VMD Tcl script that builds the backbone (N, CA, C; Angstrom):
set m [mol new atoms 345]
animate dup $m
set s [atomselect $m all]
$s set {name element resname resid chain x y z} {
  {N N UNK 1 A 0.846 -1.196 0.000}
  {CA C UNK 1 A 0.000 0.000 0.000}
  {C C UNK 1 A 0.875 1.236 0.000}
  {N N UNK 2 A 0.634 2.117 -0.979}
  {CA C UNK 2 A 1.370 3.370 -1.082}
  {C C UNK 2 A 0.693 4.382 -0.198}
  {N N UNK 3 A 1.392 4.906 0.821}
  {CA C UNK 3 A 0.739 5.814 1.749}
  {C C UNK 3 A 0.749 7.271 1.334}
  {N N UNK 4 A 1.233 7.605 0.125}
  {CA C UNK 4 A 1.312 8.994 -0.309}
  {C C UNK 4 A 0.570 9.176 -1.628}
  {N N UNK 5 A -0.312 10.165 -1.694}
  {CA C UNK 5 A -1.067 10.452 -2.909}
  {C C UNK 5 A -0.888 11.923 -3.251}
  {N N UNK 6 A -0.210 12.180 -4.367}
  {CA C UNK 6 A 0.041 13.549 -4.809}
  {C C UNK 6 A -1.041 13.996 -5.775}
  {N N UNK 7 A -1.356 15.291 -5.709}
  {CA C UNK 7 A -2.367 15.855 -6.600}
  {C C UNK 7 A -2.077 17.329 -6.818}
  {N N UNK 8 A -2.812 17.922 -7.770}
  {CA C UNK 8 A -2.713 19.355 -7.986}
  {C C UNK 8 A -1.953 19.765 -9.232}
  {N N UNK 9 A -1.342 18.815 -9.909}
  {CA C UNK 9 A -0.617 19.150 -11.120}
  {C C UNK 9 A -1.558 19.567 -12.232}
  {N N UNK 10 A -0.981 20.109 -13.302}
  {CA C UNK 10 A -1.787 20.521 -14.425}
  {C C UNK 10 A -0.996 21.363 -15.391}
  {N N UNK 11 A -1.714 21.980 -16.311}
  {CA C UNK 11 A -1.114 22.853 -17.322}
  {C C UNK 11 A -1.324 24.305 -16.892}
  {N N UNK 12 A -0.254 25.081 -16.879}
  {CA C UNK 12 A -0.340 26.474 -16.462}
  {C C UNK 12 A 0.555 27.309 -17.361}
  {N N UNK 13 A 0.170 28.557 -17.564}
  {CA C UNK 13 A 0.998 29.450 -18.364}
  {C C UNK 13 A 2.187 29.957 -17.558}
  {N N UNK 14 A 3.250 30.263 -18.243}
  {CA C UNK 14 A 4.422 30.825 -17.581}
  {C C UNK 14 A 4.028 32.057 -16.773}
  {N N UNK 15 A 4.578 32.142 -15.580}
  {CA C UNK 15 A 4.254 33.237 -14.683}
  {C C UNK 15 A 3.102 32.949 -13.743}
  {N N UNK 16 A 2.399 31.860 -13.994}
  {CA C UNK 16 A 1.240 31.525 -13.187}
  {C C UNK 16 A 1.582 30.715 -11.946}
  {N N UNK 17 A 0.573 30.498 -11.083}
  {CA C UNK 17 A 0.755 29.739 -9.857}
  {C C UNK 17 A 0.140 28.348 -9.957}
  {N N UNK 18 A 0.548 27.491 -9.040}
  {CA C UNK 18 A -0.028 26.161 -8.924}
  {C C UNK 18 A 0.286 25.669 -7.521}
  {N N UNK 19 A -0.601 24.892 -6.966}
  {CA C UNK 19 A -0.349 24.310 -5.648}
  {C C UNK 19 A -0.489 22.802 -5.721}
  {N N UNK 20 A 0.519 22.124 -5.282}
  {CA C UNK 20 A 0.497 20.672 -5.195}
  {C C UNK 20 A 0.202 20.248 -3.762}
  {N N UNK 21 A -0.462 19.112 -3.638}
  {CA C UNK 21 A -0.740 18.518 -2.333}
  {C C UNK 21 A -0.283 17.070 -2.336}
  {N N UNK 22 A 0.085 16.599 -1.179}
  {CA C UNK 22 A 0.445 15.198 -1.017}
  {C C UNK 22 A -0.140 14.727 0.308}
  {N N UNK 23 A -1.100 13.830 0.213}
  {CA C UNK 23 A -1.786 13.329 1.389}
  {C C UNK 23 A -1.201 11.986 1.806}
  {N N UNK 24 A -0.910 11.864 3.076}
  {CA C UNK 24 A -0.325 10.638 3.607}
  {C C UNK 24 A -1.353 9.857 4.410}
  {N N UNK 25 A -1.179 8.558 4.419}
  {CA C UNK 25 A -2.032 7.706 5.241}
  {C C UNK 25 A -1.199 6.530 5.737}
  {N N UNK 26 A -1.578 6.004 6.880}
  {CA C UNK 26 A -0.921 4.811 7.385}
  {C C UNK 26 A 0.436 5.036 7.994}
  {N N UNK 27 A 0.818 6.314 8.183}
  {CA C UNK 27 A 2.096 6.611 8.823}
  {C C UNK 27 A 1.871 7.675 9.901}
  {N N UNK 28 A 2.825 7.754 10.832}
  {CA C UNK 28 A 2.762 8.815 11.842}
  {C C UNK 28 A 3.391 10.038 11.186}
  {N N UNK 29 A 2.563 10.818 10.529}
  {CA C UNK 29 A 2.998 11.854 9.607}
  {C C UNK 29 A 3.969 12.840 10.242}
  {N N UNK 30 A 3.705 13.252 11.464}
  {CA C UNK 30 A 4.506 14.308 12.093}
  {C C UNK 30 A 5.962 13.899 12.299}
  {N N UNK 31 A 6.264 12.616 12.278}
  {CA C UNK 31 A 7.640 12.159 12.457}
  {C C UNK 31 A 8.475 12.307 11.189}
  {N N UNK 32 A 7.801 12.356 10.084}
  {CA C UNK 32 A 8.473 12.239 8.799}
  {C C UNK 32 A 8.948 13.578 8.236}
  {N N UNK 33 A 10.131 13.556 7.645}
  {CA C UNK 33 A 10.542 14.635 6.775}
  {C C UNK 33 A 9.845 14.414 5.438}
  {N N UNK 34 A 9.191 15.462 4.966}
  {CA C UNK 34 A 8.463 15.391 3.705}
  {C C UNK 34 A 9.208 16.203 2.657}
  {N N UNK 35 A 9.232 15.697 1.446}
  {CA C UNK 35 A 9.983 16.384 0.402}
  {C C UNK 35 A 9.258 16.285 -0.930}
  {N N UNK 36 A 9.529 17.259 -1.763}
  {CA C UNK 36 A 9.077 17.246 -3.145}
  {C C UNK 36 A 10.299 17.116 -4.056}
  {N N UNK 37 A 10.194 16.217 -5.011}
  {CA C UNK 37 A 11.211 16.026 -6.040}
  {C C UNK 37 A 10.548 16.233 -7.399}
  {N N UNK 38 A 11.363 16.445 -8.390}
  {CA C UNK 38 A 10.821 16.505 -9.746}
  {C C UNK 38 A 11.772 15.835 -10.721}
  {N N UNK 39 A 11.169 15.335 -11.782}
  {CA C UNK 39 A 11.942 14.651 -12.810}
  {C C UNK 39 A 11.369 15.018 -14.174}
  {N N UNK 40 A 12.184 15.629 -14.992}
  {CA C UNK 40 A 11.763 15.921 -16.353}
  {C C UNK 40 A 12.358 14.888 -17.289}
  {N N UNK 41 A 11.838 14.863 -18.491}
  {CA C UNK 41 A 12.179 13.810 -19.433}
  {C C UNK 41 A 13.684 13.713 -19.659}
  {N N UNK 42 A 14.222 12.512 -19.470}
  {CA C UNK 42 A 15.631 12.274 -19.734}
  {C C UNK 42 A 16.576 12.756 -18.659}
  {N N UNK 43 A 16.026 13.258 -17.553}
  {CA C UNK 43 A 16.884 13.784 -16.492}
  {C C UNK 43 A 16.675 13.001 -15.205}
  {N N UNK 44 A 17.575 13.218 -14.259}
  {CA C UNK 44 A 17.455 12.540 -12.985}
  {C C UNK 44 A 16.404 13.229 -12.116}
  {N N UNK 45 A 15.974 12.520 -11.094}
  {CA C UNK 45 A 15.022 13.077 -10.148}
  {C C UNK 45 A 15.780 13.939 -9.140}
  {N N UNK 46 A 15.366 15.192 -9.021}
  {CA C UNK 46 A 16.070 16.141 -8.171}
  {C C UNK 46 A 15.180 16.649 -7.038}
  {N N UNK 47 A 15.809 16.940 -5.917}
  {CA C UNK 47 A 15.100 17.532 -4.792}
  {C C UNK 47 A 14.686 18.960 -5.120}
  {N N UNK 48 A 13.430 19.280 -4.847}
  {CA C UNK 48 A 12.916 20.635 -5.029}
  {C C UNK 48 A 12.832 21.362 -3.685}
  {N N UNK 49 A 12.224 20.709 -2.711}
  {CA C UNK 49 A 12.034 21.331 -1.400}
  {C C UNK 49 A 11.740 20.254 -0.388}
  {N N UNK 50 A 12.117 20.517 0.860}
  {CA C UNK 50 A 11.768 19.579 1.901}
  {C C UNK 50 A 11.443 20.314 3.192}
  {N N UNK 51 A 10.679 19.629 4.059}
  {CA C UNK 51 A 10.291 20.199 5.343}
  {C C UNK 51 A 10.345 19.095 6.381}
  {N N UNK 52 A 11.008 19.382 7.490}
  {CA C UNK 52 A 11.124 18.392 8.547}
  {C C UNK 52 A 9.854 18.372 9.384}
  {N N UNK 53 A 9.779 17.404 10.280}
  {CA C UNK 53 A 8.637 17.343 11.176}
  {C C UNK 53 A 8.511 18.594 12.039}
  {N N UNK 54 A 9.655 19.220 12.328}
  {CA C UNK 54 A 9.650 20.428 13.130}
  {C C UNK 54 A 9.435 21.694 12.341}
  {N N UNK 55 A 9.352 21.566 11.004}
  {CA C UNK 55 A 9.046 22.726 10.174}
  {C C UNK 55 A 10.232 23.389 9.499}
  {N N UNK 56 A 11.427 22.851 9.679}
  {CA C UNK 56 A 12.583 23.430 8.982}
  {C C UNK 56 A 12.511 23.085 7.499}
  {N N UNK 57 A 12.878 24.063 6.685}
  {CA C UNK 57 A 12.755 23.880 5.243}
  {C C UNK 57 A 14.075 24.136 4.530}
  {N N UNK 58 A 14.197 23.531 3.367}
  {CA C UNK 58 A 15.274 23.916 2.467}
  {C C UNK 58 A 14.802 23.705 1.034}
  {N N UNK 59 A 15.432 24.455 0.127}
  {CA C UNK 59 A 14.982 24.512 -1.247}
  {C C UNK 59 A 16.144 24.395 -2.225}
  {N N UNK 60 A 15.847 23.875 -3.400}
  {CA C UNK 60 A 16.813 23.943 -4.492}
  {C C UNK 60 A 16.994 25.403 -4.879}
  {N N UNK 61 A 18.199 25.753 -5.276}
  {CA C UNK 61 A 18.479 27.144 -5.636}
  {C C UNK 61 A 17.551 27.638 -6.746}
  {N N UNK 62 A 17.180 26.754 -7.649}
  {CA C UNK 62 A 16.383 27.151 -8.813}
  {C C UNK 62 A 14.960 27.555 -8.459}
  {N N UNK 63 A 14.514 27.217 -7.269}
  {CA C UNK 63 A 13.121 27.530 -6.896}
  {C C UNK 63 A 13.016 28.485 -5.713}
  {N N UNK 64 A 14.132 28.838 -5.130}
  {CA C UNK 64 A 14.096 29.740 -3.971}
  {C C UNK 64 A 13.412 31.054 -4.338}
  {N N UNK 65 A 12.513 31.477 -3.464}
  {CA C UNK 65 A 11.775 32.709 -3.706}
  {C C UNK 65 A 10.526 32.518 -4.543}
  {N N UNK 66 A 10.363 31.362 -5.153}
  {CA C UNK 66 A 9.174 31.098 -5.980}
  {C C UNK 66 A 8.314 29.973 -5.418}
  {N N UNK 67 A 8.926 29.011 -4.783}
  {CA C UNK 67 A 8.214 27.857 -4.240}
  {C C UNK 67 A 8.230 27.904 -2.717}
  {N N UNK 68 A 7.145 27.437 -2.120}
  {CA C UNK 68 A 7.061 27.353 -0.662}
  {C C UNK 68 A 6.498 26.001 -0.272}
  {N N UNK 69 A 7.228 25.288 0.562}
  {CA C UNK 69 A 6.748 24.005 1.066}
  {C C UNK 69 A 6.184 24.215 2.468}
  {N N UNK 70 A 5.066 23.566 2.742}
  {CA C UNK 70 A 4.442 23.661 4.061}
  {C C UNK 70 A 3.768 22.336 4.368}
  {N N UNK 71 A 3.366 22.174 5.623}
  {CA C UNK 71 A 2.712 20.938 6.003}
  {C C UNK 71 A 1.627 21.212 7.031}
  {N N UNK 72 A 0.631 20.348 7.027}
  {CA C UNK 72 A -0.447 20.405 8.009}
  {C C UNK 72 A -0.467 19.032 8.666}
  {N N UNK 73 A 0.118 18.944 9.839}
  {CA C UNK 73 A 0.217 17.645 10.507}
  {C C UNK 73 A -1.144 17.106 10.941}
  {N N UNK 74 A -2.095 17.995 11.165}
  {CA C UNK 74 A -3.442 17.547 11.538}
  {C C UNK 74 A -4.146 16.892 10.353}
  {N N UNK 75 A -3.794 17.335 9.135}
  {CA C UNK 75 A -4.415 16.793 7.933}
  {C C UNK 75 A -3.527 15.778 7.220}
  {N N UNK 76 A -2.331 15.518 7.796}
  {CA C UNK 76 A -1.388 14.575 7.172}
  {C C UNK 76 A -1.093 14.935 5.724}
  {N N UNK 77 A -0.886 16.219 5.483}
  {CA C UNK 77 A -0.699 16.687 4.114}
  {C C UNK 77 A 0.475 17.653 4.032}
  {N N UNK 78 A 1.221 17.533 2.951}
  {CA C UNK 78 A 2.291 18.479 2.646}
  {C C UNK 78 A 1.924 19.185 1.343}
  {N N UNK 79 A 2.273 20.469 1.270}
  {CA C UNK 79 A 1.923 21.287 0.129}
  {C C UNK 79 A 3.178 21.856 -0.527}
  {N N UNK 80 A 3.029 22.172 -1.808}
  {CA C UNK 80 A 4.072 22.915 -2.500}
  {C C UNK 80 A 3.370 24.027 -3.275}
  {N N UNK 81 A 3.531 25.248 -2.769}
  {CA C UNK 81 A 2.984 26.413 -3.436}
  {C C UNK 81 A 4.022 26.916 -4.431}
  {N N UNK 82 A 3.606 27.057 -5.678}
  {CA C UNK 82 A 4.533 27.480 -6.727}
  {C C UNK 82 A 3.987 28.734 -7.395}
  {N N UNK 83 A 4.817 29.748 -7.503}
  {CA C UNK 83 A 4.449 30.964 -8.212}
  {C C UNK 83 A 5.516 31.271 -9.246}
  {N N UNK 84 A 5.201 32.214 -10.118}
  {CA C UNK 84 A 6.155 32.629 -11.159}
  {C C UNK 84 A 6.744 31.418 -11.886}
  {N N UNK 85 A 5.868 30.514 -12.251}
  {CA C UNK 85 A 6.331 29.285 -12.880}
  {C C UNK 85 A 6.981 29.563 -14.223}
  {N N UNK 86 A 7.980 28.748 -14.539}
  {CA C UNK 86 A 8.742 28.870 -15.775}
  {C C UNK 86 A 8.627 27.577 -16.579}
  {N N UNK 87 A 8.802 27.649 -17.876}
  {CA C UNK 87 A 8.751 26.411 -18.671}
  {C C UNK 87 A 9.715 25.340 -18.156}
  {N N UNK 88 A 10.843 25.758 -17.615}
  {CA C UNK 88 A 11.809 24.775 -17.109}
  {C C UNK 88 A 11.360 24.103 -15.814}
  {N N UNK 89 A 10.244 24.555 -15.235}
  {CA C UNK 89 A 9.674 23.864 -14.088}
  {C C UNK 89 A 8.834 22.664 -14.506}
  {N N UNK 90 A 8.611 22.507 -15.794}
  {CA C UNK 90 A 7.837 21.383 -16.298}
  {C C UNK 90 A 8.504 20.068 -15.910}
  {N N UNK 91 A 7.751 19.207 -15.247}
  {CA C UNK 91 A 8.300 17.937 -14.774}
  {C C UNK 91 A 7.192 17.124 -14.117}
  {N N UNK 92 A 7.525 15.893 -13.809}
  {CA C UNK 92 A 6.674 15.068 -12.965}
  {C C UNK 92 A 7.152 15.289 -11.529}
  {N N UNK 93 A 6.248 15.723 -10.678}
  {CA C UNK 93 A 6.582 16.063 -9.299}
  {C C UNK 93 A 6.162 14.923 -8.376}
  {N N UNK 94 A 7.097 14.512 -7.529}
  {CA C UNK 94 A 6.867 13.420 -6.595}
  {C C UNK 94 A 7.000 13.918 -5.159}
  {N N UNK 95 A 6.203 13.372 -4.267}
  {CA C UNK 95 A 6.443 13.627 -2.859}
  {C C UNK 95 A 7.090 12.385 -2.239}
  {N N UNK 96 A 7.821 12.636 -1.180}
  {CA C UNK 96 A 8.577 11.580 -0.515}
  {C C UNK 96 A 8.501 11.784 0.985}
  {N N UNK 97 A 8.387 10.685 1.702}
  {CA C UNK 97 A 8.360 10.722 3.164}
  {C C UNK 97 A 9.486 9.847 3.694}
  {N N UNK 98 A 10.297 10.398 4.574}
  {CA C UNK 98 A 11.398 9.628 5.147}
  {C C UNK 98 A 11.427 9.792 6.665}
  {N N UNK 99 A 11.717 8.696 7.334}
  {CA C UNK 99 A 11.913 8.699 8.797}
  {C C UNK 99 A 12.632 7.419 9.167}
  {N N UNK 100 A 13.733 7.543 9.849}
  {CA C UNK 100 A 14.562 6.389 10.203}
  {C C UNK 100 A 14.845 5.609 8.908}
  {N N UNK 101 A 14.542 4.326 8.883}
  {CA C UNK 101 A 14.824 3.505 7.704}
  {C C UNK 101 A 13.651 3.467 6.734}
  {N N UNK 102 A 12.586 4.196 7.075}
  {CA C UNK 102 A 11.388 4.172 6.231}
  {C C UNK 102 A 11.485 5.241 5.145}
  {N N UNK 103 A 11.032 4.855 3.972}
  {CA C UNK 103 A 11.151 5.721 2.793}
  {C C UNK 103 A 9.996 5.415 1.856}
  {N N UNK 104 A 9.127 6.402 1.638}
  {CA C UNK 104 A 7.971 6.203 0.773}
  {C C UNK 104 A 7.941 7.278 -0.304}
  {N N UNK 105 A 7.498 6.866 -1.498}
  {CA C UNK 105 A 7.320 7.799 -2.606}
  {C C UNK 105 A 5.858 7.797 -3.039}
  {N N UNK 106 A 5.383 8.969 -3.412}
  {CA C UNK 106 A 4.071 9.072 -4.023}
  {C C UNK 106 A 4.162 8.733 -5.506}
  {N N UNK 107 A 3.016 8.779 -6.191}
  {CA C UNK 107 A 2.948 8.337 -7.573}
  {C C UNK 107 A 3.319 9.409 -8.578}
  {N N UNK 108 A 3.474 10.659 -8.149}
  {CA C UNK 108 A 3.834 11.723 -9.084}
  {C C UNK 108 A 2.629 12.432 -9.651}
  {N N UNK 109 A 2.793 13.738 -9.870}
  {CA C UNK 109 A 1.760 14.542 -10.503}
  {C C UNK 109 A 2.456 15.455 -11.521}
  {N N UNK 110 A 1.903 15.524 -12.726}
  {CA C UNK 110 A 2.562 16.240 -13.822}
  {C C UNK 110 A 2.276 17.734 -13.759}
  {N N UNK 111 A 3.337 18.514 -13.870}
  {CA C UNK 111 A 3.232 19.970 -13.982}
  {C C UNK 111 A 3.807 20.358 -15.340}
  {N N UNK 112 A 3.005 21.050 -16.125}
  {CA C UNK 112 A 3.446 21.510 -17.435}
  {C C UNK 112 A 3.252 23.025 -17.516}
  {N N UNK 113 A 4.335 23.726 -17.805}
  {CA C UNK 113 A 4.295 25.188 -17.873}
  {C C UNK 113 A 4.514 25.595 -19.330}
  {N N UNK 114 A 3.526 26.251 -19.898}
  {CA C UNK 114 A 3.621 26.681 -21.286}
  {C C UNK 114 A 4.185 28.093 -21.382}
  {N N UNK 115 A 4.931 28.326 -22.428}
  {CA C UNK 115 A 5.562 29.645 -22.606}
  {C C UNK 115 A 4.674 30.579 -23.404}
}
mol reanalyze $m
mol bondsrecalc $m
mol representation Tube
mol addrep $m
C-alpha cells in the first residue's frame, strides 16, 4: 500500500501559480521529513524542497523565492505552493516521506508550464 497520494498538477501558463498537495495515510505523519522532487524527461530526479517534522525547510536554488513548502500535521498533508512558474519547471513532481529507515514515494503529478 502506497501511503502517499500527490495531486494538484496541471497545465499552467508561464508566470502563473499552482499548488500541489500530497496526502499521507498509514504513517505517523509528524515524524516524517516530507519532500518534493521533480523529474523531467531524460533527467534525474532532483530535490525541489523539503520540510522536517519540526518545520525546517530547504529549497533547491532554482526555486528559492518562488516555491514554498508547508505541512499540516493535523491533515497529514504536505503542500508545494509554486508561483512565477517557468517552462523549465515542467516535470513530474513526486512527494517523498522519510523517517529512520522508512522511505515512501508518491505516484507523481505532472506539472506543465507553457511559454
